[in-house]
C-alpha positions as CSV (number, residue, x, y, z in Angstrom):
1,M,-10.0,2.4,17.5
2,N,-7.9,5.5,16.9
3,V,-6.6,6.0,13.3
4,A,-4.2,8.7,12.4
5,T,-5.1,10.7,9.4
6,L,-3.6,13.5,7.3
7,D,-5.8,16.4,6.4
8,A,-5.0,19.2,4.0
9,V,-5.1,22.7,5.5
10,T,-8.1,24.7,4.4
11,K,-8.0,25.8,0.7
12,N,-5.1,23.4,0.1
13,E,-4.9,19.9,-1.5
14,L,-3.3,16.8,-0.2
15,I,-2.1,14.7,-3.1
16,V,-1.2,11.0,-2.6
17,A,0.7,9.0,-5.2
18,D,1.5,5.3,-5.4
19,Y,4.2,4.7,-8.0
20,N,4.1,1.4,-9.7
21,A,6.8,-1.0,-8.5
22,I,8.9,2.0,-7.4
23,E,11.1,-0.2,-5.1
24,A,11.9,-2.6,-7.9
25,R,12.6,0.3,-10.3
26,G,14.9,2.0,-7.8
27,T,16.7,-1.3,-7.0
28,A,17.2,-2.1,-10.7
29,W,18.5,1.4,-11.4
30,L,20.9,1.3,-8.4
31,A,22.2,-2.2,-9.4
32,G,22.6,-1.2,-13.1
33,A,20.3,-4.2,-14.1
34,K,19.8,-3.2,-17.7
35,D,17.7,-6.3,-18.5
36,L,15.2,-5.4,-15.7
37,L,15.3,-1.7,-16.6
38,G,14.3,-2.8,-20.1
39,V,11.3,-4.6,-18.6
40,F,10.1,-1.3,-17.2
41,A,10.9,0.6,-20.4
42,R,8.7,-1.8,-22.3
43,N,5.9,-1.4,-19.6
44,E,6.1,-5.1,-18.8
45,D,5.4,-6.7,-15.4
46,P,8.7,-7.0,-13.4
47,Y,7.2,-9.6,-11.1
48,L,6.2,-11.9,-14.0
49,Y,9.6,-11.3,-15.5
50,Q,11.3,-12.5,-12.3
51,A,8.9,-15.4,-12.0
52,C,9.9,-16.6,-15.4
53,K,13.6,-16.4,-14.4
54,I,12.9,-18.4,-11.2
55,Y,11.0,-21.1,-13.0
56,K,13.4,-21.1,-15.9
57,V,10.7,-20.7,-18.5
58,P,10.6,-18.3,-21.5
59,Q,9.7,-14.7,-20.7
60,G,6.0,-14.3,-21.3
61,S,5.1,-17.8,-20.1
62,F,3.2,-16.3,-17.1
63,T,0.3,-13.8,-17.1
64,K,-1.4,-12.0,-14.2
65,K,-3.7,-15.1,-14.0
66,D,-0.6,-17.0,-12.6
67,A,-1.0,-15.3,-9.3
68,V,1.2,-17.8,-7.3
69,Q,4.1,-17.4,-9.7
70,R,3.7,-13.6,-9.9
71,Q,3.6,-13.3,-6.0
72,L,6.8,-15.4,-5.9
73,G,8.4,-13.0,-8.4
74,K,7.3,-10.1,-6.3
75,K,8.8,-11.6,-3.1
76,D,12.0,-12.3,-4.9
77,S,12.2,-8.7,-6.1
78,F,11.8,-7.4,-2.6
79,G,14.0,-10.2,-1.0
80,L,11.1,-11.1,1.3
81,W,12.0,-14.7,2.1
82,I,12.0,-14.2,5.9
83,P,8.2,-14.9,6.4
84,D,8.8,-18.3,4.8
85,G,11.5,-19.2,7.3
86,L,15.2,-18.2,7.3
87,G,17.1,-20.1,4.8
88,E,14.0,-21.8,3.4
89,L,12.3,-21.2,0.0
90,P,8.5,-21.3,-0.1
91,D,6.8,-24.4,-1.4
92,T,6.0,-22.5,-4.6
93,V,9.6,-22.7,-5.8
94,P,10.1,-25.7,-8.1
95,P,12.9,-28.2,-7.3
96,R,16.1,-27.5,-9.1
97,G,15.9,-28.8,-12.7
98,A,12.1,-29.4,-12.5
99,A,10.1,-28.3,-15.5
100,H,7.1,-26.1,-15.0
101,R,4.3,-25.8,-17.5
102,P,2.2,-22.7,-16.9
103,H,-1.6,-23.1,-17.4
104,G,-3.2,-21.0,-20.0
């Protein structure tokens, strides 16, 4: 198996960075989404924030232990519904009007 790699030239350094939620930050900034920009300013999890909006529960209802809900918030933030079928929401989305009680 051939794998491409990047190597720093002798006596140089190769620096790699992974910015936390950079796509969601950029999208929020471009869209002027002040509420979501506030999430970042408070150093909160944007995917948990979005999950609470999807499930219509108070902000802070989910934690990182609620992996299914957080993953749904992440998918929604990126608009990645296609793997779940065009026009279909994944099974993790509650029916309209359904109450959801997070475990905890």
